[in-house]
C-alpha positions as CSV (number, residue, x, y, z in Angstrom):
1,M,0.9,12.6,-8.7
2,T,3.7,12.0,-11.2
3,S,5.5,9.7,-8.7
4,L,2.3,7.8,-8.1
5,V,1.7,7.3,-11.9
6,H,5.3,6.1,-12.3
7,H,4.8,3.7,-9.4
8,V,1.6,2.2,-10.8
9,F,2.8,1.7,-14.3
10,A,6.1,0.3,-13.2
11,D,4.1,-2.3,-11.1
12,L,1.8,-3.0,-14.1
13,D,4.8,-3.6,-16.3
14,G,7.3,-5.3,-14.0
15,R,5.9,-6.6,-10.7
16,I,4.9,-10.3,-10.5
17,I,1.7,-10.5,-8.4
18,G,0.5,-13.8,-7.0
19,R,-3.2,-13.0,-6.4
20,F,-6.1,-13.4,-8.9
21,P,-6.2,-12.7,-11.8
22,F,-2.5,-12.3,-12.2
23,A,-1.4,-15.7,-10.9
24,Q,2.3,-15.1,-10.5
25,R,2.5,-12.9,-13.6
26,T,3.0,-9.2,-14.2
27,P,-0.4,-7.5,-14.8
28,Y,0.4,-6.6,-18.4
29,D,1.4,-10.2,-19.1
30,A,-1.8,-11.5,-17.4
31,Y,-3.9,-9.2,-19.5
32,V,-2.3,-10.4,-22.7
33,A,-2.4,-14.1,-21.7
34,E,-6.1,-13.9,-20.7
35,A,-7.0,-11.7,-23.7
36,M,-8.8,-9.4,-21.3
37,A,-11.0,-6.6,-22.7
38,D,-10.1,-3.0,-22.1
39,G,-12.7,-2.6,-19.4
40,A,-11.4,-5.6,-17.4
41,C,-7.8,-4.3,-17.8
42,R,-8.8,-0.9,-16.4
43,Y,-10.8,-2.5,-13.6
44,H,-7.9,-4.6,-12.3
45,S,-5.4,-1.8,-12.9
46,F,-7.3,1.1,-11.3
47,S,-10.8,0.5,-10.0
48,A,-11.0,-2.9,-8.2
49,R,-10.6,-2.9,-4.4
50,L,-7.4,-4.8,-4.9
51,S,-6.3,-2.9,-8.0
52,V,-2.6,-2.0,-8.5
53,A,-3.4,1.7,-8.3
54,R,-5.4,1.4,-5.0
55,E,-2.6,-0.7,-3.5
56,A,-0.1,2.0,-4.4
57,L,-2.3,4.6,-2.8
58,R,-2.6,2.5,0.4
59,Q,1.2,2.1,0.5
60,Q,1.7,5.8,0.0
61,Y,-0.8,6.6,2.8
62,A,0.9,4.1,5.2
63,H,4.2,5.7,4.3
64,N,2.9,9.1,5.1
65,V,1.5,7.9,8.4
66,R,4.9,6.5,9.4
67,R,6.7,9.6,8.4
68,H,4.5,12.3,9.8
69,P,3.3,12.3,13.5
70,A,0.3,14.5,12.6
71,W,-0.9,12.0,10.0
72,L,-0.6,9.2,12.6
73,K,-2.6,11.3,15.1
74,R,-5.4,11.8,12.5
75,E,-5.4,8.1,11.7
76,E,-5.7,7.2,15.3
77,L,-8.5,9.7,15.9
78,H,-10.4,8.4,12.9
79,R,-10.3,4.9,14.3
80,E,-11.7,6.2,17.6
81,V,-14.5,8.0,15.8
82,V,-15.5,4.8,13.9
83,A,-15.5,2.8,17.2
84,A,-17.6,5.4,18.9
85,L,-20.1,5.4,16.0
86,T,-20.5,1.7,16.0
87,E,-20.9,1.5,19.8
88,E,-23.0,4.6,20.6
89,C,-24.9,5.6,17.5
90,A,-27.5,4.1,15.2
91,P,-26.7,3.0,11.6
92,F,-28.9,4.3,8.7
93,P,-28.8,3.3,5.0
94,G,-26.2,5.0,2.9
95,R,-25.1,4.9,-0.7
96,H,-24.2,1.2,-0.3
97,P,-25.2,-1.5,2.2
98,K,-21.6,-1.8,3.3
99,W,-21.2,1.9,4.0
100,P,-24.0,3.1,6.3
101,R,-24.4,6.6,7.7
102,Y,-24.8,7.1,11.4
103,G,-27.1,9.2,13.5
104,L,-28.4,9.6,17.1
105,R,-30.3,6.7,18.5
106,A,-33.2,9.0,19.4
107,W,-33.9,9.6,15.7
108,P,-36.7,7.3,14.3
109,D,-35.1,7.0,10.9
110,G,-32.5,8.5,8.6
111,L,-34.9,10.6,6.5
112,R,-34.1,13.9,8.2
113,P,-33.0,17.2,6.5
114,V,-29.8,18.9,7.5
115,R,-30.4,21.7,9.9
116,A,-30.6,25.1,8.2
117,D,-28.0,26.6,10.6
118,W,-25.4,23.9,9.9
119,N,-22.0,25.4,9.4
120,P,-18.9,23.1,9.3
121,D,-16.5,26.0,10.1
122,E,-18.5,26.9,13.2
123,M,-18.7,23.2,14.1
124,I,-14.9,23.0,14.1
125,R,-14.7,26.1,16.5
126,V,-17.3,24.4,18.8
127,L,-15.2,21.2,18.8
128,R,-12.0,23.1,19.6
129,R,-13.7,24.6,22.7
130,R,-14.6,21.0,23.8
131,G,-11.2,19.4,23.1
132,G,-11.2,17.7,26.5
133,W,-14.4,15.9,26.0
134,S,-14.5,12.2,25.0
135,V,-14.6,11.3,21.3
136,S,-18.0,9.8,21.8
137,A,-19.4,13.0,23.2
138,R,-17.9,15.1,20.4
139,V,-19.3,12.8,17.8
140,Q,-22.8,13.2,19.2
141,I,-22.4,17.0,19.3
142,V,-21.6,16.9,15.5
143,L,-24.6,14.7,14.8
144,A,-26.9,16.9,16.9
145,K,-25.7,20.1,15.2
146,H,-25.9,18.5,11.7
147,G,-29.4,17.2,12.3
148,A,-29.2,14.3,9.9
149,P,-27.1,11.1,9.5
150,M,-23.5,11.4,8.4
151,Y,-20.8,9.1,7.0
152,P,-17.9,8.3,9.4
153,G,-15.4,10.0,7.2
154,A,-17.3,13.3,7.3
155,I,-17.5,13.3,11.1
156,S,-13.9,12.2,11.4
157,R,-12.6,15.0,9.3
158,L,-14.4,17.6,11.5
159,L,-12.8,16.1,14.6
160,Q,-9.4,15.9,13.0
161,D,-9.5,19.5,11.8
162,A,-10.5,20.6,15.3
163,S,-8.0,18.4,17.2
164,V,-4.8,18.3,15.0
165,D,-2.8,21.5,14.9
166,P,-2.1,22.4,11.2
167,G,1.3,23.6,12.4
168,A,2.1,20.0,13.4
169,F,2.6,19.2,9.7
170,E,6.1,19.6,8.3
171,S,7.0,22.6,6.2
172,A,7.7,22.2,2.4
173,D,11.4,22.4,3.2
174,E,11.2,19.7,5.8
175,L,9.2,17.4,3.4
176,A,11.8,18.0,0.7
177,S,14.6,17.1,3.0
178,A,12.7,13.9,4.0
179,D,12.2,13.1,0.3
180,E,15.9,13.4,-0.3
181,G,16.5,10.9,2.5
182,D,14.0,8.5,0.8
183,R,15.8,8.9,-2.5
184,D,19.1,8.1,-0.8
185,D,17.6,4.9,0.7
186,Q,16.2,3.9,-2.7
187,S,19.6,4.4,-4.3
188,A,21.2,2.3,-1.5
189,V,18.7,-0.5,-2.1
190,R,19.4,-0.5,-5.9
191,T,23.1,-0.5,-5.3
192,A,22.7,-3.5,-3.0
193,A,20.6,-5.3,-5.6
194,V,23.2,-4.7,-8.3
195,Q,25.9,-6.0,-6.1
196,A,23.9,-9.1,-5.1
197,Y,22.9,-9.8,-8.8
198,A,26.6,-9.6,-9.9
199,A,27.5,-12.2,-7.3
200,L,24.9,-14.8,-8.6
201,T,25.8,-17.9,-10.5
202,D,24.3,-18.6,-13.9
203,V,21.9,-21.1,-12.4
204,E,20.7,-18.5,-9.8
205,R,20.2,-15.9,-12.5
206,S,18.3,-18.4,-14.6
207,L,16.1,-19.2,-11.6
208,L,15.2,-15.5,-11.2
209,S,14.4,-15.2,-14.9
210,L,12.1,-18.2,-14.7
211,L,10.3,-16.8,-11.7
212,L,9.9,-13.5,-13.5
213,A,8.3,-15.4,-16.3
214,G,5.8,-16.8,-13.9
215,R,7.0,-20.5,-14.1
216,P,5.6,-22.7,-11.3
217,Y,8.1,-24.6,-9.2
218,K,7.2,-28.0,-10.8
219,E,8.4,-26.8,-14.2
220,I,11.7,-25.3,-13.1
221,P,13.7,-28.6,-12.8
222,A,13.1,-29.3,-16.5
223,E,14.9,-26.0,-17.3
224,L,17.5,-26.2,-14.5
225,P,18.5,-29.8,-13.7
226,E,20.7,-28.5,-10.9
227,L,17.5,-27.6,-9.0
228,A,15.9,-31.0,-9.1
229,N,13.0,-30.5,-6.7
230,P,11.0,-27.7,-4.9
231,T,13.2,-28.0,-1.8
232,A,16.3,-27.2,-3.8
233,I,14.5,-24.3,-5.5
234,T,13.5,-22.9,-2.1
235,R,17.0,-23.2,-0.7
236,A,18.4,-21.5,-3.7
237,L,15.9,-18.6,-3.3
238,E,16.9,-18.4,0.4
239,R,20.6,-18.0,-0.5
240,I,19.8,-15.4,-3.1
241,C,17.5,-13.3,-0.9
242,D,19.7,-13.7,2.2
243,A,22.7,-12.3,0.3
244,F,20.6,-9.4,-1.1
245,L,19.2,-8.6,2.4
246,G,22.6,-8.6,3.9
247,R,23.9,-6.1,1.3
248,V,20.8,-3.9,1.8
249,L,21.3,-3.8,5.5
250,T,24.9,-2.9,5.1
251,Q,24.0,-0.1,2.7
252,V,21.4,1.5,5.0
253,G,23.2,0.9,8.2
254,A,20.6,-1.5,9.8
255,S,20.7,-4.9,11.4
256,R,18.7,-8.1,10.8
257,D,16.9,-7.5,14.1
258,D,15.2,-4.5,12.3
259,T,13.7,-6.7,9.6
260,T,10.5,-8.8,9.3
261,P,11.1,-12.4,8.2
262,L,9.7,-13.2,4.8
263,R,9.1,-16.5,3.0
264,P,11.6,-17.1,0.2
265,K,9.0,-16.6,-2.5
266,A,7.8,-13.3,-1.1
267,A,11.4,-12.1,-0.6
268,A,12.2,-13.0,-4.2
269,E,9.1,-11.0,-5.4
270,L,10.5,-7.9,-3.6
271,L,14.0,-8.6,-5.0
272,L,12.7,-8.9,-8.6
273,G,10.7,-5.7,-8.1
274,V,14.0,-3.9,-7.3
275,L,16.1,-5.6,-10.1
276,L,13.5,-4.6,-12.7
277,T,14.2,-0.9,-11.9
278,V,17.8,-1.3,-13.0
279,P,17.8,-1.0,-16.8
280,G,20.7,-3.3,-17.5
281,I,19.5,-6.1,-15.2
282,R,15.9,-5.7,-16.4
283,A,17.1,-6.1,-20.0
284,E,19.1,-9.2,-19.2
285,L,16.3,-10.9,-17.2
286,L,13.7,-10.2,-19.9
287,A,16.1,-11.3,-22.7
288,A,16.6,-14.6,-20.9
289,E,12.8,-15.0,-20.6
290,D,12.3,-14.3,-24.3
291,E,14.9,-16.9,-25.2
292,R,12.8,-19.5,-23.5
């Protein structure tokens, strides 16, 4: 939780985001510039579907799925459950029109009480005895035993608990070891960023500072005559990001074949996100921004 809080507030303070309402600004800068009320700031920071906090949670979940085979197995099973519900079962109204509950097609409506003998723990034991059955059949067993419509997540959790062996999850020691590896990778990326930044020319550093300030391409030539048009700016970004990527790959022992190509502006956003975690560089970039 502490790590998540640090991640969210670091993004709010230092990450330039292109989408509405941030418009190539950090969230805090956008809130000040637009004079947003407290409620709007909280909404875009934590509550909105595309809020900074929810994005951080999605990133963490995707990270966990990549690291842990058991998480991946649960995620794949959830998708199968949702597919079976939409294909084989009847939707009934839920708390919101976008999030229906599902039940058996034989039911006339969703106004049905839960069966008096419903017991989730017993349901899991039943599902374990029927582990070889199809996902669709197991879903319908759950609905028949429950007696009333259910949300996909509730059905999915029962099948996951019955199908995925808890022993498949790593022990605390193994997770700690994996976290150590993650910290080593983070340190390697920061080291590469510092080296790449030290090799930049004054013009290239000024370009990064202008991008950090949220300046559009059309305004940059007025500040940096050496970059007279958007094409020159794009090429300069390509050089900066290519040098940074090369140093990162060297640090972590990977090759360019392992990377996903990014547009210069997207790569620069990632680079700035890393540079802002280095106190000395952060201070230099923000000082240059304030001078303008």
